[in-house]
C-alpha positions, 0 to 999 in steps of 0.5 A, spaced: 430 744 581 424 746 587 420 738 585 423 732 583 420 725 583 419 718 579 413 715 586 418 709 585 418 710 593 412 708 597 411 713 603 406 718 606 405 724 601 410 731 603 404 736 604 409 741 604 409 739 596 403 736 595 395 740 597 390 734 595 384 739 594 376 739 595 378 732 600 380 728 594 384 722 596 392 721 593 397 716 595 403 714 591 401 707 588 407 702 583 410 708 581 405 713 580 402 719 585 394 716 583 388 721 586 381 719 586 374 723 588 372 725 595 369 719 600 362 719 598 360 722 604 364 728 602 361 728 597 354 729 599 355 733 605 356 740 599 353 742 594 359 745 589 367 743 590 365 737 592 371 733 590 367 729 585 373 729 581 380 728 583 384 735 584 392 736 587 396 743 587 402 745 588 403 752 590 408 757 591 412 756 584 414 763 582 416 764 575 417 756 573 418 750 568 414 743 570 416 737 567 411 730 567 407 725 565 400 724 566 394 719 565 386 720 566 382 714 566 374 715 568 368 714 564 370 721 559 375 726 560 369 731 561 373 738 564 380 734 566 385 740 566 392 742 567 391 748 570 395 754 572 394 759 578 387 757 579 384 757 573 387 763 570 390 759 564 388 752 564 389 746 558 383 743 557 381 737 553 376 735 548 373 733 541 380 731 539 382 738 540 387 741 546 385 748 548 388 753 553 382 758 556 383 763 560 379 765 566 374 770 563 373 766 557 368 759 555 372 759 549 378 757 548 384 763 546 388 758 543 387 750 540 390 745 536 388 739 534 395 735 533 394 730 539 387 728 542 388 726 549 384 720 550 383 716 557 387 710 559 393 713 556 400 716 558 401 723 556 408 728 557 408 735 557 412 740 559 410 748 561 413 753 562 409 760 566 414 766 565 412 773 567 404 773 563 405 768 559 403 760 558 408 755 554 405 748 553 408 743 549 406 735 549 411 730 547 409 728 539 403 734 539 403 741 538 406 747 543 400 752 544 402 759 548 397 765 550 398 770 555 394 772 562 395 779 566 393 774 572 398 770 571 403 776 572 401 776 580 406 772 584 402 766 585 406 761 580 401 754 582 400 748 578 394 744 578 391 738 575 383 736 575 381 729 573 375 726 570 368 726 574 369 721 579 375 718 575 382 716 576 388 721 575 395 718 575 401 722 575 409 720 574 416 722 573 414 730 575 419 735 575 419 743 577 424 748 576 424 755 578 426 760 572 428 766 571 424 772 569 428 775 563 427 769 557 432 768 553 434 773 548 432 768 542 425 767 545 422 773 541 424 769 535 422 763 537 415 765 539 413 769 533 414 762 530 410 758 534 401 758 534 
């Protein structure tokens, strides 16, 4: 296990694990990791990559699985995202659907309407990045699988992006290193997934 945190103890964030992006502000509060946009001064100083949405990275994971709970708050979801290997594959939520997007595509390569992610609600997700494949499973909802050769590069990065001027809450985060070779039963399991 690489990371396990339920954020029950207030303390400074371990910057060897957590990397706030674009000067967004993150702190452990009330048993969660809470992220908000960068300061108005920082936002005004940049034309883009300006910290208007809270963004957090966990890097250098190799092949990994991540289990976490998240909640978005704000005026609208916008481009709220669970992102893998810096835009190689991204899970986005809109119009009552969950989609997986590749870096090269403006339309999802996989879509499911089995769960609508809404502001102010907690969601539990398990994701696995192994070689060139991403598997994402939402508790009580869909499992989506997508592949991209870009994932095969050994970066191993997970990122969460919140709503514009909104808030992200994370809780019960666990990250494991996983073996590169899949279980022998995976091809049959994979064939049964959407």
